[in-house]
N, C-alpha and C positions, 0 to 999 in steps of 0.2 A: 477746643481746651477739655469737651468732654471726651474725643475720640484720644485723647494722652492721658487722662482719667483709666476709662475704660482700660487701656492696655495694661497699663503699671501701675492698678492700683485695684487688683480683683477682690471680690467677698474675701475674705480671709478665713480661713479657718486657723485659727490658736492653738498652738500647742497643747498638747496636753500637759498638766501641774505631771506626773508620771515620768517624764520624759528626764523631768531635773533628775531625781534620782536614781541616774548611770550616769557616776562620772567620768568613767567613759566616755563621755557626749557630751561631757561639759562646752566645748570648742563651739559642735552643728546648735545644741541648745543657747547658748548667748545669738550666736549668729540670725538661729531665729525668731528668737526674740525680737534684732534689734528690726530683722526684716515684717516681722506683727508692726510692730511699733509704728515702722512709715508707710506700712501701708493701714493704720490707724484711724493713724494722722491723713491722711488725703481722704480717710473714708469719713473722715468727721467736716474737711474741706465740701466732699460731695453733697455731704450731708445737709450743711449751710449753705451751699447755695443750691438745690434740690431739699426742700425735707417734705415737700408735701409726693416723692414720689421717685427714689433712687432709683430701682430699679426703672422706672420708667425710663429715668432718662439715661440709663445705660443702657439700654434698649433701640436707642434712637442713634440714628448719624447722623455728626455735625458737618456733611459735606455744603455747601453754600451752593444755590443754583445758578446755571447758569443762566438767570433771566435778564433780559434790556430792558423791556417797557418797568419791570418793578424793580424794587432794590432787594441785588441777590442777598448782599451785607442784611441788609434792614430783614428781611425774610428770616434769613438763618438768626439776628439775636431775641426776632420776638417767636423763633420754633424755641429760643431755649428759655425763655421768658415764662414762656405755657407751660413748658415740661415742669421749671420749676413752680408755679403756680402762685407765682407772686404777677397775676396780668388781670389784678382788678380794673384797672387803666382802660384797658379796652374788654372790659366786658359787652359793652353792646354792638362793638364792630364782631368781635366772636357768636356773638348773641343772633344773627345775625348772618352768619358763618354759617354758624350750626343748622340754623333751621331753611338757609339756601340748601345748604348739602344733602338734608333730608328731602328735602321738594325736591330735588336735583336725582338722588338715589333711583328716585319712581316714576320719573321720566327719561321716556327714549327706547331704547337706541332709536338714532333718528339715520335715515337714508334717502337719495334722492329717489329710488324706486318706489317712496312713498305717495310719490303724489299722482293726481289722478289723469294728468295734460300730458301729454307723448308732448316729447320737443321738436324741433320739424325735421331734426335726423332718423326719428320714431326710435331712438334711443334712448331708454329712458336714463341710463347712466350718466348721460351730458345733464347739466345744469341747467334750469329753466328757469326762468323770472319774470318779471314786466314791471317799467317804468311805475315811476307809482304816482308823479303831477297826471298822468295825459286820461283821459274821459273819452266817452264818446259825443259823436258832432249833436245835438240835440237837430240839428236844419239837415239832419244825410237818416233816411232811411235805417238801415240797417248802424249807422255810426261810425262809421269811416269813412276815412283814416281815421284817429282818435286826435282829441284837439289839447295842450297844453293849457293845465293849472297850476301856476305856481305856485307848489307851498303847501296848496290843499290837494292831501294824500286818495285816491285811492283805493279805498283800505281792501273792497274785495276783489278790484285785479291784482292788490300785493299778494293778496293769500293766496293765490293759485302760483303753481311752481313747487320753489328749493329754498324761497326767501327768507321763509318765513320758519324754515328746518335751519335752515345752517346758523340761524342768529340762535337757535333753540341750544346749536350742538355749542357754541362758544358761552351761552349762558350759564348752562348748567357742567361743561369742563371747567371752569375756572374754579368755582365754588370746590369739587370735586378736589381739583388737582389743590388744592388752599390747602380743604382740611388733610390728603393726604400726605401735606410737607408741615405743616404748621401742629396739628395730631397726634400724626402718627394713627389716622384713620387707615385701616387695611380696605373695609368694605368702600370706600371713595374713593381710593385707588382703583378697584377693580373694574367699577363701573365707570370712572372715565377714560380706561383702557378698552373697552367692550363701545364704548361712544368713538373711541378711534377708531377702532376695528374693521367698524358698521363702514361710518363713514367712508376712511382712504383704504383696507386693506382688503377688506374678504371680497372674492367677484365678484359675488353673487350679490352686496347690496352697494359696492363701491362707487362714488364718482371719476368719472375719466375727468383728467385734469389739465380742463381748461374752460372758458365762459364765454364759447360761440356763441350764447343761447341767451342770456341777460340781459337783462332791462330791456326785451322786447320793444313793441309797440303796437296793436292792431290793425292792419292797415296800413304800418310804414316801414315797420324791419322787425325780423325776425329775433336780432338781436343788435347791442352798441356798444361800442366801447367803454360807454357810461359802465356799464352791469360787473365789470371789473370793482369799484366801492363797496359790492355785496359778499365780498368775502374780508375787506379789509380787519371780522373779527379774528382771521390764522393769527395780526401779529398776537393776541392773549392769548390764545390755542397754544401758540410756540410757546411764550413762557408758561403756560400750563405746563407740556410738555414737557420744557427745565425742569420740572417742581418735580413731578411721576421723578423721574432720570432721580436727581437727588434722594427720592425718598425709596428707590427700587421699588416701584410700581408696576414699573414696567421691564419687559424684558427687552436685551441687546435686539434682538433679533426683529420685535415691532417696533422700535427706532429704527430700522439700519434699510426699513421697509416702507417708514414714514418718509427719511430720509429719500429714496426713488423717487416714490409721489410726487415729493414738493421738488425734487429737482425737473421731471418733467412739466413740470407747472411751473416753474418759474424761467422754464428753456421758454412754454409757450409766454410768458409776461415779456420775455427779451425778445421773442422772435415772429409774434402776430401781429401784421397789420392794425389790426385789434387791437390788440393792447399798446400798443405802439402811439396808436392816433387819443389812447391816455393819457398818455405819459406826456405827450405834449400840449395837456389841457393847460387852461389857465388859471382855473377857478381850482380850489376845493380838490375837484376828481384827480387831477394829476398830481395833487399834491400825498391825497392816499395812495395812490399808485406809488407813487416815492416810499410811501413809510411801509406797503405790505410789499415792494418785490424786495425793496433791502432786506429787509427782516426775513427773508425766504432764504436770499442771495447767502446771509450769516451762516443760517441751519446748513443750508447745504453747502458750504465754503465757494460759492460764489465771489467771491471779496471782490476779482476787479471786476464787476456787474455793479456791483453793492460799491465801489468808489464812481464809477461812472455817473450813480443815483447822487450822490453827494455836492459834485463838483459842478451837476448842471442843478442840484437844488442851490447852494451856495452861492453860483454867481448869476445863474440864469432867474432863477422862479424866485427865489426872496425877494431882490429887489425890483421883479416884475411885477409881485404882487404887492406889497406893503410900500406902501411908498410916504415919505421924508416927515410926513404925520405922524405916521404907524396906521393909517385907514389902509385895510385889502380892499382894494375898489373893484376887485370882480366879485366880492363878496358882497360890498354894500348895494349894487346891483338888486340885488335879490329883496324878495317878498320877507324875509327873517333876516333883517343884516347884520342882527349881533347873531343870535343864533349860527350862519355859517360861519362868520369871523372866526369865532370861540371852537369849530369845528375845525376848519380852516388852520385854524394857530395848532391843533391838539397834533396835527398830522405832522404842519411841520420838526414838533416838537421831540415826536416819537423819531422823524429820518434825523435829527441831532442825535439823541439816543444810541440810534443805531452804529452811527459814523463814529463813537464813543467807544466800540468793543470797536473799530480798523481805527483808533488816533487818529483820528478826525477829530475837530471842532467845528461843527456848526451852531455855536451858540453865539450867536451875530447878535447887534447893536439890533437890529433888521426887529428880533424875534421881540426884543426889550421894547423898542417902539410901538409893533403892535401891542403889547400887551396892554399898555400907558393908552392907547388910545383905547381897547376893549373897558378898560377902567371906566375912561368919559363912558363911551357909550351906555359901559349897563349900569351904572356905581351914580354918576353924576346926574348933574340938575336936570329934570326930566325934559328942560326947554332944548336942549342938549342934544335927546336924546334923537333916531332914528324912526319913522313909524312902524312897525312891529308886528305881522301877522301873529299873532298869541305871542305867552308870554316867554321871559327868559325864562330856564331853566339850566345847570349844570348837570351836561354828562356825566355817567363815573368816566369816562375817558378823559375827559375834560378837564373833570377833577384831578385826574391825576396829573395830568399834562402842565397846569396851575401848579402843581404840591411841587414838580421837577424846575421848572419855571423859578418859581421863588425863593431855590435853593442857588440854582444853576448861573441866572444872570448878573445877582440875586435882583426881588423885583419888591418893591411892599408894593403894588400898585398889584400884582399878584394873588396877593394875601386879602388886599383890599377884595378882590372877584371872588374869592373863597367866603370869606366874610358876608358877601352883599348878597348875591345871587343864590337863592333856594334850587336845589338839588333837586332830578330825577329820580328816580326811582330809590330812593334811600333804603328801601329796606334791606338794596341790594346792597350796600353799601360798607362796603372791609375796607376801602381804601388807609386805612392807617395801618393796619395788617400788610401791605403792597409796598407802600412809602412811608419815610422818613415824616 
């Protein structure tokens, strides 16, 4: 609607009164008066819609972003609402977004070249990380090989390599891209593009498109299939790229080069023996592989690969993971059973959203069963709750997934979980701007 008003109703220059004194130009004057009247009516309409910013409204593109996890139509409506100044209902979310954007503009850029450690390849362009639940063996002098303590994070080990950097990359690009699109923040858009260029495009700083050395374990492995989950944040990064494209913040050349990088990466995800091990993982690791790989495949146009993932998830993964009573059996084995049940459900929800883009329906009864069971485990009588290492809180990913599940299934229990379970990182919760 805004684009239509911009094209048909420019700010009018009203004819001067002296034009009326020229009788030979009566017909032209009458035509110009009619046109001016039409333009004035259009201005009144635009002024009504955008009482606090006519020129701002005219300058903004109305293109709906091609997001997948975030609701593109909702984002477009939020953009128009913010432009109109009638956004009081969303003031808390906007305040958090603006603060996160200020923080993000002061951060980065991030690069795999910044790490102190060298990967086994001796090439710093290779991504490197270590598994979070592995610790030195106290019975061994050198601590090797490390031993597993499920649910207990070895923070000093995790902080080595690139895992923290790739997390910060995504954490900062999201608010920058949202501000670029929703509030026309040019500086935010420029910084988001700089972050993308540094991590993916600049030959001196870019990451090689593979995860051969992700989630290694000292004394056991240089890299494991489980490390592919490290880059699940690329799902939201690609939605952020869609926002930058819709707000004209990113050049076509950079978009093309990003697609080239992700084409190489998704080819590795499709063909690497390490990646295929992760694809076959029975628990949340396999689900997040499906979510990440299908989202990237959609971005680069590998539709057949994406469809093969959808088929596997619908016919094999969901029936295997989610039992008839909604329990996610492979997650309930963990020391954080409710946390991991929510985590796995969020991954399956992302796959269903990607499938929507290619006309496939993955919103099955199994998802509803899983939501209903989690509501019992997280919100029901304490006697029915499993033992959980630590408290249960919703990540922002899980919050958005539950909002989609509430709408698509539909599910009252999804709303119950949202209303009952507290949110982690509430200072970065702007989900009301991203989904209805």
